[in-house]
C-alpha positions as CSV (number, residue, x, y, z in Angstrom):
1,M,70.5,-69.8,18.2
2,Q,69.1,-66.4,17.4
3,Q,68.9,-63.7,19.5
4,N,66.4,-61.0,19.5
5,Y,67.1,-57.2,20.4
6,H,65.5,-55.2,23.4
7,L,65.9,-52.9,24.7
8,S,68.6,-53.7,28.1
9,V,70.7,-54.7,25.2
10,G,73.9,-56.3,26.9
11,E,73.8,-60.0,26.1
12,S,75.5,-61.3,22.6
13,V,72.6,-60.7,19.4
14,M,73.4,-62.3,16.5
15,S,73.4,-60.8,13.0
16,R,74.2,-61.2,9.7
17,Q,77.6,-60.8,9.1
18,V,78.4,-58.3,6.2
19,T,82.4,-57.6,5.6
20,H,83.1,-53.7,4.8
21,P,85.9,-53.2,2.5
22,H,87.3,-50.4,4.4
23,L,88.2,-50.2,8.1
24,V,89.2,-47.2,8.9
25,P,91.7,-46.7,11.6
26,A,91.0,-46.6,15.1
27,T,92.7,-45.0,17.9
28,A,95.6,-47.5,18.7
29,T,98.6,-48.2,20.5
30,P,101.6,-48.2,18.7
31,L,103.4,-52.1,18.2
32,A,106.3,-51.2,19.8
33,A,104.4,-50.0,23.0
34,Q,101.8,-53.0,22.7
35,M,104.8,-56.2,22.7
36,A,107.3,-55.1,25.4
37,P,109.7,-57.5,25.5
38,R,109.2,-60.3,28.0
39,H,112.3,-61.8,29.4
40,K,112.6,-65.1,31.0
41,P,116.4,-65.5,33.2
42,A,115.3,-69.2,32.7
43,V,114.8,-69.6,29.0
44,P,118.2,-70.2,26.6
45,A,119.6,-66.9,24.7
46,E,118.7,-67.8,21.8
47,E,114.3,-68.0,22.7
48,R,115.4,-64.6,24.5
49,L,116.8,-62.8,21.4
50,A,113.0,-64.0,19.5
51,D,111.1,-62.4,22.3
52,A,112.9,-59.0,21.3
53,F,110.8,-59.4,18.0
54,A,106.9,-57.8,18.0
55,F,104.8,-58.8,14.3
56,G,101.8,-56.4,14.4
57,L,98.9,-57.8,11.7
58,L,96.1,-55.5,12.7
59,G,97.0,-52.7,10.3
60,P,100.2,-52.6,8.4
61,L,102.6,-55.5,8.3
62,E,105.2,-54.4,10.4
63,V,108.6,-56.1,12.7
64,H,110.1,-54.3,15.7
65,Q,113.1,-56.1,17.1
66,T,113.7,-54.5,20.6
67,G,111.3,-51.3,20.0
68,T,113.2,-50.9,16.2
69,P,111.3,-51.4,13.1
70,I,112.5,-53.5,10.3
71,E,112.1,-52.9,6.8
72,I,110.9,-55.8,4.8
73,G,110.9,-53.8,1.0
74,S,110.0,-56.7,-0.8
75,P,106.1,-57.3,-1.7
76,K,107.0,-61.5,-1.7
77,L,108.1,-61.6,1.7
78,R,106.1,-59.4,3.1
79,I,102.7,-61.7,2.0
80,L,105.6,-65.0,3.1
81,L,105.9,-63.3,6.4
82,A,102.3,-62.6,6.6
83,T,101.1,-66.1,5.9
84,L,103.4,-67.7,8.5
85,L,102.3,-65.1,10.8
86,V,98.5,-65.9,10.5
87,H,99.4,-70.0,11.2
88,S,102.0,-68.9,13.4
89,G,102.8,-72.2,15.5
90,R,101.6,-74.4,12.7
91,A,102.7,-76.1,9.2
92,V,101.9,-73.8,6.2
93,P,102.3,-76.1,2.7
94,T,104.5,-74.7,-0.2
95,G,100.9,-75.4,-2.6
96,R,99.8,-72.3,-0.5
97,L,102.3,-69.9,0.2
98,S,102.9,-69.9,-3.2
99,T,99.4,-69.5,-4.5
100,A,100.0,-66.7,-1.8
101,I,102.9,-65.1,-3.2
102,W,102.0,-65.4,-6.7
103,G,98.6,-65.7,-7.3
104,E,97.3,-67.7,-11.2
105,G,101.1,-66.7,-12.5
106,Q,102.8,-68.6,-11.1
107,P,107.1,-69.4,-11.0
108,E,107.8,-72.8,-12.9
109,N,109.6,-74.8,-10.4
110,P,107.3,-73.1,-7.7
111,R,108.9,-75.0,-4.5
112,R,112.2,-73.6,-5.2
113,A,111.0,-69.9,-5.1
114,V,109.6,-70.5,-1.9
115,Q,112.6,-72.2,-0.4
116,V,114.8,-68.7,-2.2
117,C,111.9,-66.5,-0.4
118,V,112.3,-67.8,2.9
119,A,116.1,-68.0,3.2
120,R,116.0,-64.5,2.1
121,L,113.3,-64.2,4.6
122,R,115.7,-65.6,7.2
123,T,117.8,-63.3,6.3
124,L,116.4,-60.2,7.7
125,L,115.2,-61.7,10.9
126,Q,118.5,-63.3,11.5
127,R,119.1,-63.7,15.5
128,G,115.1,-63.8,15.7
129,P,112.3,-66.4,15.7
130,V,113.2,-69.9,14.2
131,I,110.8,-70.6,10.8
132,V,111.3,-74.2,10.4
133,T,111.0,-76.7,7.1
134,T,108.8,-79.4,7.8
135,S,108.1,-82.3,6.0
136,D,105.9,-80.5,3.4
137,G,106.3,-76.8,4.1
138,Y,106.9,-74.0,6.7
139,M,106.3,-72.9,10.0
140,L,106.6,-70.0,12.0
141,D,108.3,-71.2,15.8
142,I,106.2,-67.9,17.8
143,S,104.2,-68.0,20.7
144,P,100.9,-66.1,19.9
145,G,102.1,-62.8,22.4
146,H,104.3,-61.9,20.2
147,T,101.5,-60.8,17.8
148,D,98.6,-57.8,18.2
149,L,96.7,-60.1,16.8
150,G,97.6,-62.8,19.7
151,R,97.4,-61.0,21.9
152,F,94.0,-59.2,21.2
153,R,92.7,-62.9,21.1
154,A,94.1,-63.1,24.6
155,L,92.5,-60.0,25.6
156,L,88.9,-62.2,24.2
157,R,89.2,-64.1,26.3
158,E,90.4,-63.0,29.1
159,A,86.6,-60.9,28.7
160,D,84.7,-64.0,28.5
161,E,86.3,-64.6,31.8
162,A,84.8,-61.6,33.0
163,A,81.7,-62.4,31.7
164,V,81.7,-65.5,33.4
165,R,82.2,-63.9,36.9
166,S,79.5,-61.2,35.9
167,D,81.5,-58.5,36.0
168,P,80.4,-56.3,33.0
169,A,82.6,-53.1,33.8
170,R,85.9,-55.3,34.5
171,E,84.4,-56.8,30.4
172,S,84.4,-53.8,28.7
173,A,87.8,-52.2,30.0
174,V,89.2,-55.3,28.3
175,L,87.5,-55.1,25.4
176,R,88.6,-51.7,24.9
177,Q,92.2,-52.3,25.6
178,A,92.0,-55.0,22.7
179,L,90.4,-52.6,20.8
180,T,93.5,-50.4,20.7
181,L,95.4,-52.5,19.3
182,W,94.2,-52.4,15.9
183,R,96.1,-49.6,14.0
184,G,93.5,-49.6,10.9
185,E,93.0,-52.7,8.0
186,P,95.1,-55.7,8.6
187,L,97.4,-56.4,6.0
188,I,96.4,-53.5,4.2
189,N,100.3,-53.4,2.6
190,V,99.9,-57.1,1.6
191,P,99.2,-57.8,-1.4
192,S,97.7,-61.0,-1.7
193,D,94.3,-62.1,-3.3
194,L,94.8,-65.2,-0.8
195,L,94.9,-63.5,2.1
196,R,92.5,-60.4,0.9
197,D,89.5,-62.8,0.4
198,E,90.1,-65.4,3.2
199,V,92.3,-63.7,6.0
200,V,91.4,-60.6,5.8
201,P,87.2,-60.9,6.2
202,R,88.1,-62.8,9.1
203,L,90.1,-60.3,11.0
204,Q,87.6,-57.4,10.3
205,D,84.6,-59.8,11.8
206,E,86.9,-60.5,14.4
207,R,87.3,-56.6,15.4
208,L,83.3,-55.7,14.8
209,A,82.1,-58.6,16.7
210,A,84.3,-57.2,19.8
211,L,83.2,-53.9,19.1
212,E,79.5,-54.8,19.5
213,R,80.0,-56.9,22.6
214,R,81.8,-53.3,23.8
215,L,78.9,-51.4,22.1
216,D,76.4,-54.1,24.1
217,L,78.0,-53.3,27.1
218,D,77.9,-49.8,27.3
219,L,74.7,-49.9,26.9
220,R,73.9,-52.3,29.6
221,L,76.0,-49.7,32.3
222,G,74.2,-47.2,31.1
223,R,76.9,-44.9,28.7
224,H,73.8,-44.5,26.1
225,V,74.7,-40.4,25.0
226,E,78.5,-41.2,24.9
227,I,78.1,-44.2,22.5
228,I,75.5,-42.2,20.2
229,S,77.9,-40.3,17.9
230,E,80.7,-43.3,17.4
231,L,77.7,-45.6,16.7
232,M,76.1,-42.9,14.4
233,D,79.6,-43.3,12.5
234,L,79.4,-46.5,12.7
235,T,75.8,-46.8,10.6
236,T,77.3,-44.8,8.1
237,R,80.6,-47.1,7.7
238,F,79.1,-50.3,8.0
239,A,75.1,-49.8,6.9
240,L,74.2,-53.5,6.3
241,R,75.9,-54.3,10.0
242,E,72.6,-54.5,12.2
243,R,73.2,-54.6,14.8
244,F,75.0,-51.6,15.1
245,W,71.4,-49.9,14.1
246,A,69.9,-51.8,16.7
247,Q,72.2,-50.4,19.3
248,L,71.9,-46.9,17.7
249,M,68.1,-47.4,18.1
250,T,68.5,-48.4,21.3
251,A,70.9,-45.8,22.9
252,L,69.3,-42.9,20.8
253,H,66.1,-44.5,22.9
254,R,67.2,-44.2,26.5
255,S,68.3,-40.8,25.6
256,G,64.9,-39.6,25.2
257,R,65.4,-39.2,20.9
258,R,62.3,-41.7,20.4
259,A,61.6,-39.7,17.2
260,D,65.5,-39.8,16.1
261,A,65.5,-44.0,17.2
262,L,62.6,-44.0,14.8
263,M,64.2,-42.4,11.4
264,T,66.9,-44.8,12.3
265,Y,65.0,-47.8,12.2
266,H,63.5,-46.2,8.7
267,N,67.3,-45.5,7.3
268,A,68.4,-49.0,8.4
269,R,65.3,-50.3,6.4
270,R,66.1,-48.5,3.0
271,H,69.9,-49.3,3.4
272,L,69.0,-53.0,3.2
273,A,65.8,-52.4,0.6
274,E,68.4,-50.8,-1.5
275,E,71.3,-52.4,-1.1
276,L,70.4,-56.5,-0.2
277,G,66.4,-56.0,-1.5
278,I,65.7,-57.5,1.8
279,E,63.7,-56.8,5.2
280,P,65.4,-56.1,9.0
281,D,65.5,-59.1,10.2
282,D,62.8,-60.1,13.0
283,C,65.2,-58.8,15.5
284,L,65.6,-55.0,14.1
285,R,61.8,-55.2,13.2
286,Q,61.4,-56.2,17.2
287,L,62.3,-53.2,18.1
288,H,61.3,-51.3,16.1
289,L,57.9,-52.2,17.7
290,T,59.4,-52.0,20.9
291,V,59.8,-48.4,21.0
292,L,56.7,-48.1,19.4
293,G,55.7,-49.2,22.8
294,Y,54.4,-53.1,22.2
295,V,56.6,-54.6,24.9
296,P,57.5,-58.3,24.0
297,G,55.3,-60.9,26.0
298,S,53.0,-58.0,27.7
299,G,50.4,-59.4,25.6
300,T,49.9,-55.7,24.7
301,A,50.1,-54.7,20.5
302,P,51.4,-51.6,19.2
303,A,48.6,-48.8,17.5
304,V,46.6,-50.6,15.5
305,P,43.9,-46.9,14.5
306,R,40.9,-48.0,13.2
307,Q,39.1,-44.1,12.3
308,L,36.8,-45.6,9.1
309,P,33.4,-43.4,9.9
310,A,30.5,-45.7,10.6
311,E,28.9,-46.4,6.5
312,L,26.3,-45.3,5.2
313,A,23.4,-48.1,5.2
314,A,21.8,-47.5,2.0
315,F,25.1,-47.2,0.5
316,S,24.0,-47.3,-3.7
317,G,25.5,-47.6,-7.3
318,R,29.3,-46.9,-7.4
319,S,30.0,-50.4,-8.8
320,T,32.3,-49.2,-11.8
321,E,33.7,-46.6,-9.2
322,I,34.9,-49.6,-7.1
323,A,35.6,-51.3,-9.2
324,R,38.2,-48.8,-10.6
325,L,39.7,-48.3,-7.3
326,D,40.6,-51.3,-6.6
327,E,42.5,-51.6,-10.2
328,L,44.2,-48.2,-9.2
329,V,45.1,-48.6,-5.2
330,G,46.9,-51.9,-6.5
331,D,48.7,-50.6,-9.2
332,H,52.1,-49.3,-7.6
333,D,55.5,-50.8,-7.1
334,Q,57.8,-48.7,-5.4
335,S,55.9,-45.9,-3.9
336,A,52.6,-45.7,-2.1
337,S,50.1,-46.3,-4.0
338,V,47.3,-42.4,-3.9
339,V,44.4,-41.9,-5.1
340,V,42.8,-38.7,-5.4
341,I,38.4,-38.7,-5.6
342,S,37.6,-35.6,-6.7
343,G,34.1,-34.2,-7.5
344,T,31.6,-31.3,-7.7
345,A,30.1,-30.6,-3.7
346,G,27.6,-34.0,-2.7
347,V,28.2,-36.4,-5.7
348,G,29.6,-39.0,-3.0
349,K,33.3,-38.9,-2.6
350,T,33.6,-39.0,0.6
351,V,30.3,-41.8,0.9
352,L,32.6,-43.3,-1.9
353,A,36.2,-43.6,-0.5
354,L,34.6,-45.0,3.2
355,R,32.6,-47.1,1.3
356,W,36.0,-49.0,-0.4
357,S,37.6,-48.3,2.6
358,R,35.5,-50.6,4.6
359,R,35.4,-53.3,2.0
360,M,38.8,-53.2,2.6
361,A,40.1,-52.6,6.0
362,D,40.8,-56.6,6.2
363,Q,43.8,-55.6,3.1
364,F,45.6,-52.7,5.5
365,P,45.5,-55.3,8.7
366,D,48.7,-52.5,10.4
367,G,45.5,-49.8,10.2
368,Q,43.4,-47.2,8.8
369,L,43.9,-43.5,9.1
370,W,41.3,-41.1,8.3
371,V,41.6,-37.3,8.8
372,N,39.5,-33.8,7.5
373,L,41.3,-31.3,6.4
374,R,38.3,-29.3,6.2
375,G,39.5,-27.8,2.5
376,Y,36.1,-26.5,1.9
377,D,34.2,-25.4,5.3
378,H,33.5,-22.1,7.2
379,R,35.5,-23.1,9.2
380,R,39.5,-23.3,9.2
381,P,41.6,-25.5,7.2
382,V,43.8,-28.1,8.9
383,S,47.0,-27.4,8.8
384,P,49.6,-30.3,7.3
385,G,51.4,-29.8,11.0
386,D,48.1,-30.1,13.0
387,A,47.1,-32.7,10.6
388,L,50.6,-35.2,11.1
389,V,50.1,-33.9,14.9
390,L,46.6,-35.8,14.7
391,L,47.8,-39.1,12.8
392,L,51.1,-39.2,14.4
393,R,49.2,-39.3,17.7
394,A,46.9,-41.5,17.0
395,L,49.5,-44.2,15.8
396,G,50.9,-44.2,19.7
397,I,53.5,-41.5,19.5
398,K,53.2,-39.6,22.9
399,D,53.1,-35.1,22.0
400,G,56.2,-34.8,24.3
401,D,57.5,-37.5,20.6
402,I,56.4,-35.3,17.9
403,P,58.6,-32.9,17.3
404,P,58.3,-28.9,17.0
405,D,58.7,-28.9,13.2
406,M,56.1,-29.9,10.1
407,D,59.4,-31.3,7.9
408,G,60.6,-33.7,11.4
409,R,56.6,-34.2,11.9
410,A,56.7,-35.4,8.3
411,G,59.6,-37.5,9.1
412,L,58.3,-39.3,11.4
413,Y,55.5,-40.0,10.2
414,R,56.7,-41.8,7.5
415,S,59.1,-43.7,9.9
416,V,56.6,-45.1,11.6
417,M,54.4,-45.2,8.9
418,D,57.5,-47.3,7.2
419,G,57.3,-51.0,6.8
420,R,53.2,-50.8,7.7
421,R,50.5,-52.0,5.4
422,M,48.1,-49.1,6.3
423,L,45.1,-47.3,4.7
424,V,44.9,-43.4,5.2
425,V,42.0,-41.3,4.0
426,V,42.9,-38.3,3.0
427,D,38.8,-36.0,3.3
428,N,37.7,-33.0,1.9
429,A,41.3,-31.8,1.0
430,G,41.5,-28.0,-0.4
431,A,45.2,-28.2,-2.2
432,A,47.9,-30.4,-3.2
433,E,50.1,-28.6,-0.2
434,Q,47.4,-29.9,2.0
435,V,48.2,-33.3,1.1
436,R,51.6,-34.2,0.0
437,P,53.8,-34.3,4.1
438,L,50.7,-36.3,4.9
439,L,51.9,-39.0,1.9
440,P,54.0,-42.2,3.7
441,G,56.6,-43.4,1.5
442,S,55.9,-47.4,1.7
443,P,54.6,-49.0,-1.2
444,S,53.0,-51.0,0.9
445,S,51.2,-48.5,1.9
446,A,47.9,-47.1,0.1
447,V,46.5,-43.3,0.0
448,L,42.5,-42.1,-1.2
449,V,41.9,-38.1,-1.3
450,T,38.8,-36.7,-1.5
451,S,38.5,-32.9,-3.3
452,R,36.6,-30.9,-4.7
453,D,40.0,-30.0,-6.3
454,E,41.3,-32.1,-9.6
455,L,44.6,-31.6,-7.8
456,V,46.5,-31.7,-10.9
457,G,49.9,-31.1,-8.7
458,L,49.2,-34.9,-6.6
459,V,48.4,-36.0,-10.5
460,A,51.8,-34.8,-11.5
461,D,54.0,-36.6,-8.7
462,G,52.3,-39.3,-9.7
463,A,48.8,-40.2,-8.1
464,R,46.0,-41.8,-9.8
465,A,42.8,-39.7,-10.9
466,L,39.4,-40.7,-10.2
467,Q,37.1,-38.1,-11.1
468,L,33.3,-38.7,-10.2
469,D,30.0,-37.6,-11.6
470,L,26.6,-37.0,-11.1
471,F,24.7,-40.2,-10.0
472,S,23.4,-42.0,-13.7
473,A,19.8,-42.3,-14.2
474,E,19.9,-46.0,-13.0
475,E,21.9,-45.2,-10.0
476,A,19.9,-41.9,-9.1
477,D,16.4,-44.4,-9.4
478,D,18.9,-47.6,-7.4
479,L,19.2,-44.6,-4.1
480,L,15.3,-44.0,-4.4
481,C,14.3,-47.7,-4.6
482,R,16.3,-48.5,-1.5
483,R,15.7,-45.8,0.1
484,L,11.2,-46.3,-0.3
485,G,10.6,-49.1,-1.0
486,S,10.8,-50.7,-5.3
487,A,6.8,-51.0,-4.5
488,R,6.3,-46.8,-4.1
489,V,8.9,-46.3,-6.5
490,A,6.8,-48.2,-9.1
491,A,3.8,-46.7,-8.1
492,E,4.7,-43.8,-9.3
493,P,7.5,-44.0,-11.8
494,G,7.0,-40.3,-13.3
495,A,7.0,-38.6,-10.1
496,A,10.6,-40.3,-9.1
497,R,12.0,-39.1,-12.5
498,E,11.1,-35.6,-11.8
499,I,12.2,-35.8,-8.1
500,V,15.3,-37.7,-10.1
501,E,15.4,-34.6,-13.0
502,R,15.1,-31.9,-10.0
503,C,17.8,-33.0,-7.9
504,A,20.5,-32.7,-11.0
505,R,21.0,-37.0,-9.6
506,L,23.3,-35.3,-7.2
507,P,23.6,-38.2,-4.7
508,L,23.5,-36.2,-1.6
509,A,20.6,-34.1,-2.7
510,L,18.8,-37.7,-3.8
511,A,19.9,-38.7,0.0
512,L,17.5,-35.5,1.2
513,A,14.7,-36.1,-0.4
514,A,15.0,-39.7,-0.2
515,A,15.1,-39.1,2.6
516,R,12.0,-36.6,3.4
517,A,9.8,-38.9,1.3
518,A,10.0,-41.6,3.1
519,A,9.7,-39.7,7.0
520,R,6.4,-39.4,5.2
521,P,4.8,-42.6,3.4
522,Q,1.4,-41.6,3.6
523,L,2.0,-38.9,0.7
524,P,1.8,-39.1,-2.8
525,L,5.8,-38.8,-4.3
526,A,3.7,-36.7,-7.0
527,M,3.2,-33.9,-3.7
528,F,6.9,-33.9,-3.0
529,A,8.2,-33.6,-6.6
530,H,5.6,-30.2,-7.1
531,Q,7.4,-29.0,-3.7
532,L,11.1,-29.9,-5.0
533,Q,9.9,-28.0,-8.2
534,A,8.6,-24.2,-6.4
535,A,12.5,-24.8,-4.5
536,L,14.3,-25.0,-7.0
537,D,12.4,-22.2,-9.0
538,E,13.2,-19.9,-6.3
539,L,17.5,-20.7,-5.3
540,A,17.9,-22.3,-9.5
541,T,21.5,-21.4,-10.7
542,A,23.3,-23.4,-13.2
543,D,26.0,-24.7,-11.2
544,A,24.6,-28.4,-10.1
545,A,26.4,-27.5,-6.6
546,T,24.2,-24.9,-5.9
547,D,21.2,-27.1,-7.0
548,I,21.7,-28.9,-3.4
549,R,20.4,-25.2,-1.3
550,A,17.4,-26.8,-2.9
551,V,16.6,-29.5,-1.7
552,F,18.4,-28.1,2.3
553,S,15.1,-25.1,1.6
554,W,12.5,-27.6,1.0
555,S,13.7,-29.3,4.3
556,Y,14.7,-26.2,6.4
557,R,11.2,-24.6,5.0
558,T,8.6,-27.2,6.6
559,L,10.7,-26.5,10.2
560,S,9.0,-24.7,13.0
561,Q,10.3,-21.4,13.9
562,P,12.2,-22.4,16.6
563,A,14.4,-25.6,15.0
564,A,14.6,-23.1,12.5
565,R,16.6,-20.4,14.1
566,L,18.2,-23.8,16.3
567,F,19.3,-24.4,13.0
568,R,20.2,-21.2,12.1
569,L,22.4,-21.0,15.5
570,L,23.8,-24.4,15.7
571,A,26.3,-22.8,12.5
572,I,27.6,-20.8,15.2
573,H,29.0,-23.6,17.3
574,P,32.3,-23.5,16.9
575,G,33.5,-26.8,17.3
576,P,32.8,-29.8,14.6
577,D,29.8,-31.4,16.9
578,V,27.7,-30.3,19.9
579,S,25.8,-31.7,23.4
580,V,22.1,-31.3,24.8
581,D,23.6,-29.0,27.5
582,A,25.5,-26.9,24.9
583,V,22.8,-26.2,22.4
584,T,21.3,-25.4,25.8
585,D,23.1,-22.5,25.8
586,L,23.5,-21.9,22.4
587,A,19.8,-21.3,22.2
588,G,19.6,-19.7,25.4
589,Q,16.0,-22.0,25.8
590,S,15.7,-25.9,26.5
591,A,16.1,-27.5,22.4
592,K,15.6,-30.7,23.5
593,S,12.4,-30.5,21.6
594,Q,13.9,-28.8,18.9
595,L,17.1,-30.9,18.2
596,N,14.5,-34.3,17.6
597,E,12.8,-32.5,15.3
598,L,16.3,-31.5,13.3
599,V,17.0,-35.0,13.5
600,T,13.9,-36.5,11.8
601,A,14.0,-33.9,9.4
602,H,17.8,-34.9,8.4
603,L,19.3,-31.3,9.0
604,L,21.2,-32.9,12.3
605,A,22.5,-36.6,13.1
606,E,22.7,-38.0,17.0
607,H,25.7,-39.7,16.4
608,S,26.4,-40.5,19.7
609,L,23.4,-40.5,23.1
610,G,23.4,-36.8,23.4
611,R,25.7,-36.2,20.9
612,Y,24.9,-33.8,17.7
613,V,26.5,-33.7,14.5
614,M,25.4,-31.4,11.0
615,H,27.3,-32.2,7.5
616,D,29.1,-30.0,6.5
617,L,27.4,-28.7,3.5
618,L,24.0,-28.5,5.9
619,R,26.9,-26.2,8.2
620,A,27.5,-24.0,4.9
621,Y,23.6,-23.9,4.0
622,A,22.7,-22.6,8.3
623,A,25.7,-20.3,7.9
624,E,24.4,-18.7,5.2
625,L,20.5,-18.3,6.7
626,T,22.3,-16.6,9.9
627,Q,23.4,-14.6,8.0
628,Q,20.8,-13.3,5.9
629,L,17.8,-14.1,8.5
630,D,19.6,-12.9,12.0
631,S,21.4,-9.5,13.4
632,A,24.6,-9.3,14.1
633,V,24.6,-8.9,17.6
634,C,22.6,-12.1,17.8
635,R,25.0,-13.4,16.4
636,D,27.1,-12.5,18.3
637,E,24.9,-12.9,21.6
638,A,24.6,-16.6,20.7
639,L,28.5,-17.2,20.7
640,R,28.9,-15.3,23.9
641,R,26.4,-17.9,25.2
642,V,27.8,-20.9,24.1
643,L,31.6,-19.4,25.2
644,D,30.3,-19.1,28.7
645,Y,28.9,-22.3,28.7
646,Y,32.4,-23.8,27.5
647,L,34.0,-21.8,30.2
648,R,32.1,-21.8,33.2
649,T,32.4,-26.0,32.6
650,A,36.4,-26.2,31.6
651,H,36.5,-24.3,35.2
652,A,34.1,-27.0,37.0
653,A,36.3,-29.5,35.5
654,A,39.8,-27.6,36.2
655,I,39.6,-27.1,40.2
656,L,39.2,-31.0,39.7
657,I,41.9,-32.2,38.2
658,E,44.4,-29.4,40.4
659,P,42.3,-29.3,44.0
660,T,45.5,-26.6,44.3
661,R,43.7,-24.5,41.5
662,D,42.4,-20.8,42.5
663,A,38.7,-21.6,42.5
664,T,37.2,-18.2,41.6
665,T,33.8,-18.7,39.3
666,P,34.3,-16.8,36.5
667,A,32.0,-14.0,35.8
668,V,29.8,-15.3,33.1
669,S,26.4,-16.7,32.5
670,G,24.5,-19.9,33.5
671,R,24.3,-22.1,35.9
672,P,28.1,-23.6,37.2
673,A,28.5,-26.9,35.9
674,R,28.7,-30.1,38.4
675,F,31.5,-32.8,38.0
676,K,30.7,-36.0,40.7
677,D,34.7,-36.2,40.8
678,R,37.8,-36.7,39.0
679,A,37.1,-39.3,36.5
680,Q,33.7,-37.6,35.3
681,A,35.8,-34.0,35.2
682,L,38.1,-35.6,32.9
683,E,35.8,-38.3,30.8
684,W,34.2,-34.6,29.8
685,C,37.5,-32.4,29.2
686,N,38.7,-36.1,26.7
687,I,34.8,-35.6,24.8
688,E,35.0,-31.9,25.0
689,Y,38.6,-31.5,24.0
690,P,38.2,-30.7,20.3
691,N,34.9,-28.2,20.8
692,L,37.4,-26.3,23.4
693,L,39.8,-25.5,21.2
694,A,37.3,-24.3,18.4
695,A,36.2,-22.1,21.4
696,I,39.7,-21.2,21.9
697,S,40.0,-20.1,18.1
698,R,36.7,-18.9,17.7
699,A,37.2,-16.5,20.8
700,A,40.7,-15.5,19.9
701,D,39.4,-14.9,16.5
702,R,36.1,-12.7,17.6
703,D,37.6,-10.6,20.2
704,F,35.9,-12.3,22.8
705,D,39.7,-11.8,24.8
706,Q,37.9,-12.7,28.3
707,H,37.3,-15.7,27.2
708,T,40.3,-16.8,25.1
709,W,42.7,-16.2,27.9
710,Q,40.5,-18.1,30.3
711,L,39.7,-21.0,28.8
712,V,43.3,-21.7,28.3
713,R,44.2,-21.5,31.9
714,Y,41.5,-24.1,32.3
715,L,42.6,-26.2,30.1
716,A,45.9,-26.4,31.0
717,D,46.1,-29.2,33.8
718,F,44.2,-31.5,31.7
719,Q,46.9,-30.6,28.6
720,Q,49.6,-31.1,30.6
721,W,47.7,-34.7,31.8
722,R,47.4,-35.4,28.9
723,G,50.7,-34.4,27.3
724,L,49.4,-32.4,24.8
725,W,52.5,-29.7,24.5
726,H,51.7,-28.4,20.9
727,D,48.6,-27.9,21.7
728,R,49.4,-26.6,25.0
729,A,51.9,-24.0,22.9
730,A,49.2,-23.2,20.1
731,T,47.0,-22.2,22.8
732,L,49.5,-20.5,25.3
733,M,50.1,-18.3,21.8
734,A,46.3,-17.3,21.8
735,A,45.9,-16.1,25.2
736,M,49.2,-13.5,25.2
737,T,47.9,-12.6,22.3
738,A,44.1,-11.7,23.8
739,T,45.9,-10.2,27.3
740,C,49.0,-8.2,24.6
741,G,46.8,-6.7,22.3
């Protein structure tokens, strides 16, 4: 009957039994002390003499008479005695004795040779136990209590009785006593292939089964910390015995070492795969899920992240590249499949990665991860350590279980990913060093990396490369047809070709140009082509990546003055997205109509109700414009206004999250925010958390010291409630720098 490993390991658990050839001696009781003579006045004198003998099988073969060792120098006599002892109380045929002693090199008269050995052994054991001659062999006439093996098995029966009485403490104590009878590898000084192949493995399994049973009881009795070291040693020496791995995982997890428990599963799986070519059994896999937070029978499932962003509705082209991705991702063997998609800015690397990932999501049932490393961004790039924190959180790991160092995080990440079939998309990578720690070790996962750089270092490590070029003329034409309608493009083929040429067949530029033309269907394409020509003449360069400024400028120049000002100011906002309230403070006035204008011009996207996001290239372009057109004073005032918004709103949330907090309102501009209850305050913090972290970072960089330490202070209770300890440590460092100089 198969049983599962649970975190309440206490009952017997079946596992694959693999015998290890070497057994390191345990702390053992000397044989003479184990076998104290038992005197029974009513028995004959010859039996009382036999009782003085003690035999040891659980280690080197030993014989004692009244505490004095008897040396058996002949290897053949040791084999004969060991064979009779293993079968004590039962007849052993002469043929088996002969095979045990001589193996394949049998003497001319085996029966006679065995008789001679028996006679010599009887001489050594004078006045001791009787070697009885039977019809076809011999029998050693002793009770089980004369051998350490018999005593060991008797104690196991006593442990069974304690188990029936539901007395785990007594059961554990008896098992410990039984295991002290072992002095090392059984019969190690008995040179018999027959005994070595047939008897010794069974004896070893008896000991290991008793040891596993005792460790189960230790876990049941709460001795988790005490047995970790012993289990680490056992999993090293018996790496193929899955039950020891399960017990070690359980002990580590119960001791609060969840990350180490997950790493233990990773090591067990690697050993089984390398040595036997198999996966861990169902019980060990179930325990792995339990450590991850899945409770059997609860109806809940382990964390299955689905982080792929929404896909563009009008995707076009790239059929050749998608087929190539199918081929590259499927062509892997012993490691995770890694494909680097490289190309110039705006060529559609992220769009392609997203399109392929969405199409293939069902092939990765354990989840899809997405992380933007901001390698080419006006914002600070995401470090590998911070990226690992994001990925581990998505995988269901709590902050308190995430190691503080990057190597520890990377190891835990690989352990959690081990055995899962997952897709990881690493977007906008700036260098190979940013990506390497994020690569899972399991061959069942796949990784897509997008970068403007070719990331030669990753390719040298074995990653596959896919260089993304500009659209072909056919693909560019297809994009215009999808966005503008085939009839409109067919009506002005010359203007359509000119738009394609002026956009240098750059997908992002084409998409923006098409969006502008689609917004005014009554105007001819020739007018848009002419306007695009003028803008390109003004900002033309030989670099296709910079040509996109022409498209941006074309859309920008159509804006009203207030909307153009807001477009520039949005580059000052520190976070990844922005709410209407934050925009109002950033602009210093109500900006709803300007937001609508920017969305209509496709210079801003409303990704959820009342929240807006700007494409990275558009943000970079806006940053260039604000540097050129807005004074430093204007930029600093806008930054101060939006930092004031986050500070006063974070304060309003903080006093609801923790009512005992100092209620002194910070001296900043703007009306105080209002939340109706604690739940609404927590919801605001959850939504705005990335912006709050970015605000702290920007305030610290720009020497807004008061905003820095006060934001850190007001965010503290929320971080504690969420268990965001790594972020807490980082923000505290920023606060210390701001206050101490």
